[in-house]
DRENPA-3360 file (N, C-alpha, C; in nm, 2 decimals, always signed):
BEGIN
1 = MSETMNSS = +21.26/+4.47/+12.23/+21.27/+4.39/+12.35/+21.16/+4.29/+12.36 ~ +21.04/+4.33/+12.32/+20.92/+4.25/+12.32/+20.94/+4.13/+12.23 ~ +21.00/+4.15/+12.12/+21.03/+4.04/+12.02/+21.12/+3.94/+12.09 ~ +21.22/+3.97/+12.16/+21.32/+3.88/+12.23/+21.25/+3.80/+12.33 ~ +21.15/+3.86/+12.41/+21.08/+3.78/+12.51/+20.99/+3.68/+12.45 ~ +20.93/+3.71/+12.35/+20.83/+3.61/+12.29/+20.91/+3.50/+12.23 ~ +21.02/+3.51/+12.18/+21.10/+3.40/+12.12/+21.16/+3.31/+12.23 ~ +21.19/+3.37/+12.35/+21.24/+3.29/+12.46/+21.13/+3.20/+12.51;
9 = WLTPDTGN = +21.01/+3.25/+12.51/+20.89/+3.17/+12.56/+20.86/+3.05/+12.46 ~ +20.88/+3.07/+12.34/+20.85/+2.97/+12.24/+20.96/+2.87/+12.23 ~ +21.08/+2.90/+12.27/+21.19/+2.80/+12.26/+21.20/+2.71/+12.38 ~ +21.18/+2.58/+12.37/+21.18/+2.49/+12.49/+21.32/+2.49/+12.56 ~ +21.29/+2.51/+12.70/+21.41/+2.51/+12.78/+21.43/+2.36/+12.84 ~ +21.54/+2.31/+12.83/+21.57/+2.17/+12.87/+21.56/+2.15/+13.02 ~ +21.61/+2.24/+13.09/+21.61/+2.23/+13.24/+21.46/+2.24/+13.29 ~ +21.38/+2.33/+13.25/+21.24/+2.34/+13.29/+21.16/+2.22/+13.26;
17 = LRFATAMG = +21.19/+2.16/+13.14/+21.11/+2.04/+13.10/+21.14/+1.93/+13.20 ~ +21.26/+1.91/+13.23/+21.29/+1.80/+13.32/+21.23/+1.82/+13.46 ~ +21.22/+1.94/+13.50/+21.16/+1.97/+13.63/+21.02/+1.94/+13.63 ~ +20.96/+1.98/+13.53/+20.81/+1.96/+13.51/+20.78/+1.81/+13.51 ~ +20.86/+1.73/+13.44/+20.84/+1.59/+13.43/+20.85/+1.52/+13.57 ~ +20.94/+1.56/+13.64/+20.96/+1.51/+13.78/+20.85/+1.54/+13.87 ~ +20.80/+1.66/+13.86/+20.69/+1.70/+13.94/+20.56/+1.62/+13.90 ~ +20.54/+1.59/+13.78/+20.42/+1.52/+13.74/+20.43/+1.38/+13.79;
25 = VGLLLELA = +20.54/+1.32/+13.78/+20.55/+1.18/+13.82/+20.53/+1.17/+13.97 ~ +20.58/+1.26/+14.05/+20.56/+1.26/+14.19/+20.42/+1.28/+14.23 ~ +20.35/+1.36/+14.16/+20.21/+1.39/+14.18/+20.12/+1.26/+14.16 ~ +20.16/+1.19/+14.05/+20.09/+1.07/+14.02/+20.11/+0.96/+14.13 ~ +20.22/+0.95/+14.18/+20.25/+0.85/+14.28/+20.17/+0.89/+14.41 ~ +20.16/+1.01/+14.44/+20.09/+1.05/+14.56/+19.94/+1.02/+14.55 ~ +19.89/+1.04/+14.43/+19.75/+1.01/+14.41/+19.72/+0.86/+14.42 ~ +19.81/+0.78/+14.37/+19.79/+0.63/+14.37/+19.79/+0.58/+14.51;
33 = ALGLLMPI = +19.88/+0.63/+14.59/+19.89/+0.59/+14.73/+19.77/+0.63/+14.81 ~ +19.72/+0.75/+14.78/+19.60/+0.80/+14.84/+19.48/+0.71/+14.81 ~ +19.48/+0.67/+14.69/+19.36/+0.58/+14.64/+19.36/+0.45/+14.71 ~ +19.48/+0.40/+14.74/+19.48/+0.27/+14.81/+19.44/+0.29/+14.96 ~ +19.47/+0.39/+15.02/+19.45/+0.41/+15.16/+19.30/+0.45/+15.19 ~ +19.24/+0.51/+15.10/+19.10/+0.56/+15.13/+19.00/+0.45/+15.16 ~ +19.00/+0.33/+15.09/+18.90/+0.23/+15.13/+18.93/+0.17/+15.26 ~ +19.06/+0.16/+15.30/+19.09/+0.10/+15.43/+19.04/+0.19/+15.54;
41 = MAHKQTPA = +19.07/+0.32/+15.52/+19.03/+0.41/+15.62/+18.88/+0.42/+15.63 ~ +18.81/+0.41/+15.53/+18.67/+0.42/+15.53/+18.61/+0.30/+15.60 ~ +18.67/+0.18/+15.58/+18.62/+0.06/+15.64/+18.63/+0.07/+15.79 ~ +18.74/+0.12/+15.84/+18.76/+0.13/+15.98/+18.68/+0.24/+16.05 ~ +18.66/+0.35/+15.99/+18.60/+0.46/+16.06/+18.45/+0.47/+16.04 ~ +18.39/+0.38/+15.96/+18.24/+0.39/+15.93/+18.17/+0.34/+16.05 ~ +18.09/+0.41/+16.13/+18.01/+0.36/+16.25/+17.89/+0.29/+16.20 ~ +17.81/+0.22/+16.29/+17.69/+0.16/+16.25/+17.58/+0.26/+16.23;
49 = LTPAVVKL = +17.51/+0.24/+16.12/+17.40/+0.34/+16.08/+17.28/+0.32/+16.16 ~ +17.23/+0.43/+16.22/+17.10/+0.43/+16.30/+16.99/+0.48/+16.21 ~ +16.87/+0.42/+16.23/+16.76/+0.47/+16.15/+16.73/+0.62/+16.18 ~ +16.71/+0.69/+16.08/+16.68/+0.83/+16.10/+16.54/+0.85/+16.13 ~ +16.51/+0.92/+16.23/+16.37/+0.95/+16.27/+16.33/+1.08/+16.20 ~ +16.22/+1.07/+16.13/+16.16/+1.19/+16.06/+16.05/+1.24/+16.14 ~ +16.06/+1.36/+16.18/+15.95/+1.43/+16.26/+15.88/+1.53/+16.17 ~ +15.75/+1.51/+16.17/+15.66/+1.60/+16.10/+15.59/+1.70/+16.20;
57 = SVITPPAP = +15.60/+1.81/+16.18/+15.53/+1.91/+16.26/+15.46/+2.02/+16.17 ~ +15.34/+2.05/+16.21/+15.27/+2.16/+16.14/+15.32/+2.29/+16.17 ~ +15.36/+2.35/+16.07/+15.41/+2.49/+16.09/+15.30/+2.58/+16.08 ~ +15.27/+2.64/+16.20/+15.16/+2.74/+16.21/+15.21/+2.87/+16.15 ~ +15.15/+2.92/+16.06/+15.20/+3.05/+16.01/+15.18/+3.16/+16.11 ~ +15.27/+3.24/+16.12/+15.26/+3.35/+16.22/+15.13/+3.43/+16.19 ~ +15.07/+3.47/+16.31/+14.95/+3.55/+16.30/+14.98/+3.68/+16.22 ~ +14.89/+3.71/+16.13/+14.91/+3.83/+16.05/+14.92/+3.95/+16.14;
65 = KPAPPVPV = +15.00/+4.03/+16.10/+15.01/+4.16/+16.18/+14.88/+4.24/+16.15 ~ +14.84/+4.29/+16.26/+14.71/+4.38/+16.24/+14.74/+4.49/+16.15 ~ +14.64/+4.51/+16.06/+14.65/+4.62/+15.97/+14.66/+4.75/+16.04 ~ +14.75/+4.83/+15.99/+14.76/+4.96/+16.06/+14.63/+5.04/+16.05 ~ +14.59/+5.10/+16.16/+14.46/+5.17/+16.16/+14.46/+5.28/+16.05 ~ +14.34/+5.28/+15.99/+14.32/+5.38/+15.88/+14.30/+5.51/+15.95 ~ +14.38/+5.60/+15.91/+14.37/+5.73/+15.98/+14.23/+5.80/+15.94 ~ +14.16/+5.83/+16.04/+14.03/+5.90/+16.02/+14.05/+6.04/+15.98;
73 = PPKPVAQP = +13.99/+6.08/+15.87/+14.01/+6.22/+15.83/+13.95/+6.31/+15.93 ~ +14.02/+6.42/+15.95/+13.96/+6.51/+16.04/+13.83/+6.57/+16.00 ~ +13.74/+6.59/+16.09/+13.62/+6.65/+16.06/+13.64/+6.79/+16.01 ~ +13.56/+6.82/+15.90/+13.58/+6.96/+15.85/+13.53/+7.06/+15.95 ~ +13.61/+7.15/+15.96/+13.58/+7.26/+16.05/+13.48/+7.35/+15.99 ~ +13.37/+7.36/+16.06/+13.26/+7.44/+16.01/+13.30/+7.59/+16.00 ~ +13.29/+7.63/+15.88/+13.33/+7.77/+15.86/+13.22/+7.86/+15.91 ~ +13.26/+7.96/+15.98/+13.16/+8.05/+16.04/+13.08/+8.12/+15.92;
81 = VVQPVAKP = +12.95/+8.11/+15.93/+12.87/+8.18/+15.83/+12.87/+8.33/+15.86 ~ +12.91/+8.39/+15.76/+12.92/+8.54/+15.77/+12.79/+8.60/+15.72 ~ +12.71/+8.65/+15.81/+12.58/+8.71/+15.77/+12.61/+8.84/+15.70 ~ +12.55/+8.86/+15.59/+12.57/+8.99/+15.52/+12.51/+9.10/+15.60 ~ +12.59/+9.20/+15.61/+12.55/+9.31/+15.69/+12.46/+9.40/+15.60 ~ +12.34/+9.41/+15.64/+12.25/+9.50/+15.56/+12.30/+9.64/+15.56 ~ +12.30/+9.69/+15.44/+12.34/+9.83/+15.43/+12.23/+9.92/+15.49 ~ +12.27/+10.01/+15.56/+12.16/+10.10/+15.61/+12.09/+10.17/+15.49;
89 = LPPPPKPA = +11.96/+10.17/+15.50/+11.88/+10.24/+15.39/+11.90/+10.39/+15.40 ~ +11.91/+10.44/+15.28/+11.93/+10.59/+15.28/+11.81/+10.66/+15.34 ~ +11.83/+10.76/+15.40/+11.72/+10.83/+15.46/+11.62/+10.87/+15.36 ~ +11.49/+10.86/+15.39/+11.39/+10.90/+15.29/+11.40/+11.05/+15.25 ~ +11.37/+11.07/+15.13/+11.39/+11.21/+15.09/+11.29/+11.30/+15.16 ~ +11.33/+11.41/+15.18/+11.24/+11.51/+15.25/+11.13/+11.55/+15.16 ~ +11.01/+11.54/+15.21/+10.90/+11.58/+15.12/+10.92/+11.73/+15.07 ~ +10.89/+11.74/+14.94/+10.90/+11.87/+14.89/+10.80/+11.97/+14.95;
97 = AHHVVRHV = +10.85/+12.08/+14.97/+10.76/+12.18/+15.04/+10.65/+12.22/+14.94 ~ +10.53/+12.20/+14.97/+10.42/+12.24/+14.89/+10.39/+12.39/+14.91 ~ +10.41/+12.45/+14.80/+10.38/+12.60/+14.81/+10.23/+12.61/+14.78 ~ +10.16/+12.65/+14.87/+10.02/+12.68/+14.86/+10.00/+12.80/+14.78 ~ +9.93/+12.78/+14.67/+9.91/+12.90/+14.58/+9.77/+12.95/+14.62 ~ +9.77/+13.06/+14.66/+9.65/+13.13/+14.70/+9.59/+13.20/+14.58 ~ +9.47/+13.16/+14.55/+9.41/+13.23/+14.44/+9.33/+13.35/+14.49 ~ +9.38/+13.46/+14.44/+9.32/+13.58/+14.49/+9.20/+13.61/+14.39;
105 = VRHVPVPK = +9.09/+13.61/+14.44/+8.97/+13.64/+14.35/+8.95/+13.79/+14.35 ~ +8.96/+13.83/+14.23/+8.94/+13.98/+14.21/+8.80/+14.00/+14.17 ~ +8.73/+14.08/+14.23/+8.60/+14.11/+14.19/+8.60/+14.21/+14.07 ~ +8.56/+14.14/+13.96/+8.56/+14.23/+13.84/+8.41/+14.27/+13.82 ~ +8.40/+14.40/+13.80/+8.26/+14.45/+13.79/+8.20/+14.39/+13.66 ~ +8.08/+14.34/+13.68/+8.00/+14.28/+13.57/+7.96/+14.40/+13.48 ~ +7.99/+14.39/+13.35/+7.95/+14.50/+13.26/+7.80/+14.49/+13.24 ~ +7.75/+14.60/+13.24/+7.60/+14.61/+13.22/+7.57/+14.57/+13.07;
113 = PLPKTLPT = +7.47/+14.49/+13.06/+7.43/+14.45/+12.92/+7.39/+14.57/+12.84 ~ +7.43/+14.57/+12.72/+7.39/+14.68/+12.63/+7.25/+14.65/+12.58 ~ +7.19/+14.75/+12.55/+7.05/+14.74/+12.50/+7.05/+14.67/+12.37 ~ +6.97/+14.57/+12.36/+6.96/+14.50/+12.23/+6.90/+14.58/+12.12 ~ +6.97/+14.58/+12.01/+6.91/+14.65/+11.90/+6.87/+14.55/+11.80 ~ +6.75/+14.56/+11.76/+6.69/+14.46/+11.66/+6.74/+14.50/+11.53 ~ +6.79/+14.40/+11.45/+6.84/+14.43/+11.32/+6.72/+14.48/+11.23 ~ +6.76/+14.56/+11.14/+6.65/+14.61/+11.05/+6.62/+14.51/+10.95;
121 = PPQAVKPP = +6.50/+14.46/+10.94/+6.47/+14.36/+10.84/+6.50/+14.41/+10.70 ~ +6.56/+14.33/+10.62/+6.59/+14.37/+10.48/+6.46/+14.40/+10.41 ~ +6.46/+14.49/+10.33/+6.35/+14.53/+10.24/+6.33/+14.42/+10.13 ~ +6.21/+14.38/+10.12/+6.18/+14.28/+10.02/+6.21/+14.34/+9.88 ~ +6.29/+14.27/+9.80/+6.32/+14.31/+9.67/+6.23/+14.24/+9.57 ~ +6.16/+14.32/+9.50/+6.07/+14.27/+9.40/+6.14/+14.20/+9.29 ~ +6.11/+14.08/+9.25/+6.18/+14.02/+9.14/+6.14/+14.09/+9.01 ~ +6.24/+14.09/+8.93/+6.21/+14.16/+8.80/+6.10/+14.09/+8.72;
129 = PVPVPPQP = +6.03/+14.16/+8.65/+5.92/+14.09/+8.58/+5.97/+14.00/+8.47 ~ +5.91/+13.88/+8.46/+5.95/+13.79/+8.37/+5.91/+13.83/+8.23 ~ +6.00/+13.84/+8.14/+5.96/+13.89/+8.01/+5.87/+13.78/+7.94 ~ +5.77/+13.83/+7.89/+5.67/+13.74/+7.82/+5.71/+13.73/+7.68 ~ +5.74/+13.61/+7.63/+5.78/+13.60/+7.49/+5.66/+13.64/+7.40 ~ +5.70/+13.70/+7.30/+5.59/+13.75/+7.21/+5.52/+13.63/+7.15 ~ +5.40/+13.64/+7.14/+5.32/+13.54/+7.07/+5.35/+13.53/+6.93 ~ +5.38/+13.41/+6.88/+5.41/+13.40/+6.74/+5.29/+13.44/+6.65;
137 = VVPPAPSA = +5.32/+13.50/+6.55/+5.21/+13.54/+6.46/+5.17/+13.42/+6.37 ~ +5.06/+13.38/+6.39/+5.01/+13.26/+6.32/+4.95/+13.31/+6.19 ~ +5.02/+13.27/+6.08/+4.96/+13.31/+5.95/+4.82/+13.25/+5.93 ~ +4.75/+13.31/+5.86/+4.62/+13.26/+5.83/+4.62/+13.12/+5.75 ~ +4.53/+13.04/+5.78/+4.53/+12.91/+5.71/+4.52/+12.93/+5.56 ~ +4.59/+12.84/+5.49/+4.58/+12.85/+5.35/+4.45/+12.81/+5.30 ~ +4.41/+12.86/+5.19/+4.28/+12.83/+5.13/+4.28/+12.70/+5.07 ~ +4.17/+12.65/+5.03/+4.16/+12.51/+4.97/+4.23/+12.51/+4.84;
145 = GAVDVFSA = +4.22/+12.61/+4.77/+4.29/+12.62/+4.64/+4.44/+12.61/+4.66 ~ +4.50/+12.68/+4.76/+4.64/+12.68/+4.79/+4.69/+12.54/+4.83 ~ +4.60/+12.47/+4.90/+4.64/+12.33/+4.95/+4.65/+12.24/+4.82 ~ +4.56/+12.25/+4.73/+4.56/+12.17/+4.61/+4.69/+12.20/+4.53 ~ +4.72/+12.33/+4.52/+4.84/+12.36/+4.45/+4.97/+12.31/+4.51 ~ +4.98/+12.32/+4.65/+5.09/+12.27/+4.72/+5.10/+12.11/+4.71 ~ +4.99/+12.04/+4.72/+4.99/+11.90/+4.71/+5.04/+11.86/+4.57 ~ +4.99/+11.93/+4.47/+5.04/+11.89/+4.33/+5.19/+11.91/+4.32;
153 = AIKAALQA = +5.24/+12.01/+4.38/+5.39/+12.04/+4.37/+5.47/+11.93/+4.44 ~ +5.42/+11.87/+4.55/+5.48/+11.76/+4.62/+5.48/+11.64/+4.54 ~ +5.37/+11.61/+4.47/+5.36/+11.49/+4.39/+5.44/+11.50/+4.27 ~ +5.45/+11.62/+4.22/+5.53/+11.64/+4.10/+5.68/+11.62/+4.13 ~ +5.73/+11.65/+4.25/+5.87/+11.63/+4.29/+5.89/+11.48/+4.30 ~ +5.80/+11.40/+4.34/+5.82/+11.26/+4.35/+5.82/+11.20/+4.21 ~ +5.72/+11.24/+4.13/+5.72/+11.18/+3.99/+5.84/+11.22/+3.91 ~ +5.90/+11.33/+3.94/+6.02/+11.37/+3.87/+6.13/+11.26/+3.88;
161 = HANEVYPQ = +6.14/+11.19/+3.98/+6.25/+11.09/+4.00/+6.19/+10.95/+3.99 ~ +6.06/+10.93/+3.96/+6.00/+10.80/+3.95/+6.07/+10.72/+3.84 ~ +6.09/+10.78/+3.73/+6.15/+10.71/+3.62/+6.29/+10.66/+3.65 ~ +6.36/+10.74/+3.73/+6.50/+10.71/+3.77/+6.51/+10.58/+3.86 ~ +6.41/+10.57/+3.95/+6.41/+10.46/+4.05/+6.34/+10.34/+4.00 ~ +6.27/+10.35/+3.88/+6.19/+10.24/+3.83/+6.29/+10.13/+3.79 ~ +6.29/+10.01/+3.86/+6.38/+9.91/+3.83/+6.37/+9.85/+3.69 ~ +6.49/+9.83/+3.63/+6.49/+9.78/+3.49/+6.44/+9.64/+3.49;
169 = SAQMAHEA = +6.47/+9.56/+3.59/+6.42/+9.43/+3.59/+6.26/+9.42/+3.60 ~ +6.21/+9.52/+3.67/+6.06/+9.53/+3.68/+6.00/+9.57/+3.55 ~ +6.07/+9.66/+3.48/+6.01/+9.69/+3.35/+6.02/+9.58/+3.25 ~ +6.13/+9.50/+3.25/+6.14/+9.38/+3.16/+6.04/+9.28/+3.20 ~ +6.00/+9.27/+3.33/+5.89/+9.18/+3.37/+5.76/+9.24/+3.35 ~ +5.75/+9.36/+3.30/+5.62/+9.42/+3.27/+5.54/+9.44/+3.40 ~ +5.62/+9.48/+3.51/+5.55/+9.51/+3.64/+5.52/+9.66/+3.64 ~ +5.40/+9.69/+3.67/+5.35/+9.83/+3.68/+5.26/+9.84/+3.80;
177 = GSPQLTFT = +5.25/+9.96/+3.86/+5.16/+9.98/+3.98/+5.18/+10.11/+4.04 ~ +5.10/+10.14/+4.15/+5.10/+10.27/+4.21/+5.11/+10.25/+4.36 ~ +5.23/+10.22/+4.42/+5.24/+10.21/+4.57/+5.21/+10.35/+4.63 ~ +5.15/+10.34/+4.75/+5.11/+10.47/+4.82/+5.20/+10.49/+4.94 ~ +5.25/+10.61/+4.96/+5.34/+10.65/+5.07/+5.27/+10.75/+5.16 ~ +5.32/+10.76/+5.28/+5.28/+10.86/+5.38/+5.40/+10.92/+5.45 ~ +5.42/+11.05/+5.46/+5.53/+11.11/+5.53/+5.49/+11.24/+5.58 ~ +5.59/+11.30/+5.67/+5.56/+11.43/+5.73/+5.65/+11.53/+5.66;
185 = YLNGVVSN = +5.59/+11.65/+5.64/+5.66/+11.76/+5.57/+5.66/+11.88/+5.67 ~ +5.78/+11.94/+5.68/+5.80/+12.06/+5.76/+5.91/+12.15/+5.69 ~ +5.87/+12.26/+5.64/+5.97/+12.36/+5.58/+6.06/+12.29/+5.48 ~ +6.01/+12.21/+5.40/+6.09/+12.15/+5.29/+6.16/+12.02/+5.32 ~ +6.14/+11.97/+5.44/+6.21/+11.85/+5.49/+6.10/+11.74/+5.52 ~ +6.12/+11.62/+5.47/+6.02/+11.51/+5.50/+6.09/+11.41/+5.59 ~ +6.00/+11.34/+5.67/+6.05/+11.24/+5.77/+5.93/+11.14/+5.79 ~ +5.96/+11.03/+5.86/+5.86/+10.93/+5.89/+5.80/+10.88/+5.76;
193 = IALTRSSG = +5.88/+10.84/+5.67/+5.83/+10.78/+5.54/+5.79/+10.64/+5.57 ~ +5.67/+10.60/+5.52/+5.62/+10.47/+5.54/+5.53/+10.43/+5.41 ~ +5.53/+10.30/+5.39/+5.45/+10.24/+5.28/+5.31/+10.21/+5.34 ~ +5.21/+10.27/+5.29/+5.07/+10.25/+5.34/+4.99/+10.16/+5.25 ~ +5.03/+10.15/+5.12/+4.95/+10.06/+5.03/+5.05/+10.00/+4.93 ~ +5.06/+9.87/+4.92/+5.15/+9.80/+4.83/+5.10/+9.80/+4.69 ~ +5.19/+9.79/+4.60/+5.15/+9.78/+4.46/+5.14/+9.63/+4.42 ~ +5.18/+9.54/+4.50/+5.17/+9.40/+4.47/+5.31/+9.35/+4.42;
201 = FPLLDAAA = +5.40/+9.44/+4.40/+5.53/+9.41/+4.35/+5.64/+9.46/+4.44 ~ +5.71/+9.38/+4.51/+5.81/+9.43/+4.60/+5.91/+9.53/+4.54 ~ +5.95/+9.50/+4.42/+6.05/+9.59/+4.35/+5.99/+9.73/+4.34 ~ +5.86/+9.75/+4.31/+5.80/+9.88/+4.29/+5.78/+9.94/+4.43 ~ +5.75/+9.87/+4.53/+5.73/+9.93/+4.66/+5.86/+9.98/+4.72 ~ +5.97/+9.91/+4.70/+6.10/+9.96/+4.74/+6.15/+10.08/+4.66 ~ +6.11/+10.08/+4.53/+6.15/+10.20/+4.45/+6.07/+10.32/+4.49 ~ +5.95/+10.31/+4.54/+5.87/+10.42/+4.58/+5.93/+10.48/+4.71;
209 = LRDARIAH = +5.97/+10.40/+4.80/+6.04/+10.45/+4.93/+6.17/+10.52/+4.90 ~ +6.25/+10.46/+4.80/+6.37/+10.53/+4.77/+6.34/+10.66/+4.70 ~ +6.24/+10.67/+4.62/+6.20/+10.80/+4.55/+6.17/+10.90/+4.66 ~ +6.10/+10.87/+4.76/+6.06/+10.97/+4.87/+6.18/+11.02/+4.94 ~ +6.29/+10.94/+4.95/+6.41/+10.99/+5.02/+6.50/+11.08/+4.94 ~ +6.50/+11.07/+4.80/+6.59/+11.14/+4.72/+6.52/+11.26/+4.65 ~ +6.39/+11.27/+4.66/+6.32/+11.38/+4.59/+6.36/+11.51/+4.64 ~ +6.35/+11.62/+4.56/+6.37/+11.76/+4.59/+6.24/+11.82/+4.61;
217 = YPAPPSGF = +6.20/+11.86/+4.73/+6.07/+11.91/+4.76/+6.07/+12.06/+4.76 ~ +5.96/+12.12/+4.72/+5.96/+12.27/+4.71/+5.95/+12.33/+4.85 ~ +5.99/+12.46/+4.85/+5.99/+12.53/+4.98/+5.84/+12.56/+5.01 ~ +5.81/+12.58/+5.14/+5.67/+12.60/+5.17/+5.63/+12.74/+5.12 ~ +5.52/+12.76/+5.06/+5.47/+12.89/+5.01/+5.42/+12.97/+5.13 ~ +5.38/+13.09/+5.11/+5.32/+13.17/+5.21/+5.20/+13.11/+5.27 ~ +5.20/+13.10/+5.40/+5.09/+13.03/+5.47/+5.12/+12.89/+5.51 ~ +5.23/+12.83/+5.46/+5.27/+12.69/+5.49/+5.39/+12.68/+5.57;
225 = AGRTYQIT = +5.47/+12.79/+5.59/+5.59/+12.79/+5.66/+5.56/+12.77/+5.81 ~ +5.64/+12.69/+5.88/+5.63/+12.67/+6.02/+5.52/+12.57/+6.05 ~ +5.46/+12.51/+5.96/+5.35/+12.42/+5.98/+5.39/+12.28/+5.94 ~ +5.35/+12.18/+6.02/+5.38/+12.04/+5.99/+5.26/+11.98/+5.92 ~ +5.29/+11.91/+5.81/+5.19/+11.85/+5.73/+5.22/+11.70/+5.71 ~ +5.11/+11.62/+5.71/+5.12/+11.48/+5.68/+5.06/+11.46/+5.54 ~ +5.15/+11.41/+5.46/+5.11/+11.40/+5.32/+5.10/+11.25/+5.28 ~ +5.00/+11.22/+5.20/+4.98/+11.08/+5.15/+4.97/+11.10/+5.00;
233 = VAVDFRLA = +5.06/+11.02/+4.93/+5.07/+11.04/+4.79/+5.10/+10.90/+4.73 ~ +5.05/+10.88/+4.60/+5.08/+10.75/+4.53/+5.17/+10.78/+4.41 ~ +5.27/+10.70/+4.40/+5.37/+10.71/+4.29/+5.33/+10.61/+4.18 ~ +5.31/+10.65/+4.06/+5.27/+10.57/+3.95/+5.40/+10.52/+3.87 ~ +5.41/+10.39/+3.86/+5.51/+10.33/+3.77/+5.44/+10.27/+3.65 ~ +5.46/+10.33/+3.53/+5.39/+10.29/+3.41/+5.50/+10.26/+3.31 ~ +5.47/+10.16/+3.23/+5.57/+10.12/+3.13/+5.58/+10.23/+3.02 ~ +5.47/+10.29/+2.98/+5.48/+10.39/+2.88/+5.52/+10.53/+2.93;
241 = AVSIDAD = +5.46/+10.57/+3.04/+5.49/+10.70/+3.10/+5.46/+10.69/+3.25 ~ +5.51/+10.79/+3.31/+5.49/+10.79/+3.46/+5.40/+10.90/+3.49 ~ +5.29/+10.87/+3.56/+5.19/+10.98/+3.59/+5.16/+10.97/+3.74 ~ +5.10/+11.07/+3.80/+5.07/+11.07/+3.94/+4.93/+11.10/+3.96 ~ +4.86/+11.03/+4.05/+4.72/+11.05/+4.09/+4.72/+11.11/+4.23 ~ +4.65/+11.22/+4.24/+4.64/+11.29/+4.37/+4.51/+11.23/+4.44 ~ +4.53/+11.21/+4.57/+4.41/+11.17/+4.64/+4.33/+11.29/+4.69;
% end
């Protein structure tokens, strides 16, 4: 059905076309007549123009409305100050009851002093007697002949080793002499050996000191034991033979 309506609108209708043309022509004619009449009517009805009066007046602006009053804040209500209520102090403690201690003084009988007894002084103890060491038995002094015999034995002990200590270099240099020694003798032992007279040859002096240190001395004979002797003796260094001279 919609398709049939659309085709009828598109197909020109002869009767409608004629009516529309007649209406258009009539409208044009009315407009033309109106256009001719308008100037005539305007000419007749236009009155004389009067000058327009322009009035100027100052427009006073309306008075501003008063600002609304600012509301005043209410005054703060003073809060009532609450005073702290002091707590009642506790009642003071009752003083402790002091018990009075009564010291009962008992009368103790004073003991009677005992009679003083003097201590018995200790008996003096006699010290034991100090033992007296026995006096050493001093042998009788040797005779002059015994001294000569003992001196000869000491010198013989030295001369027995003189040839052993005689330096070979001194012999080749034909050095000879008799250095003199002094030493202490006690029970077959000598000490404090010293050179008391030089031979003039250092090699012979040193040989004499060495001889006194290595010699074998005789034991003290009867009457010489326990006695200290100072002996002076000369040692002879000879190229041919060794001899000893007693002082």
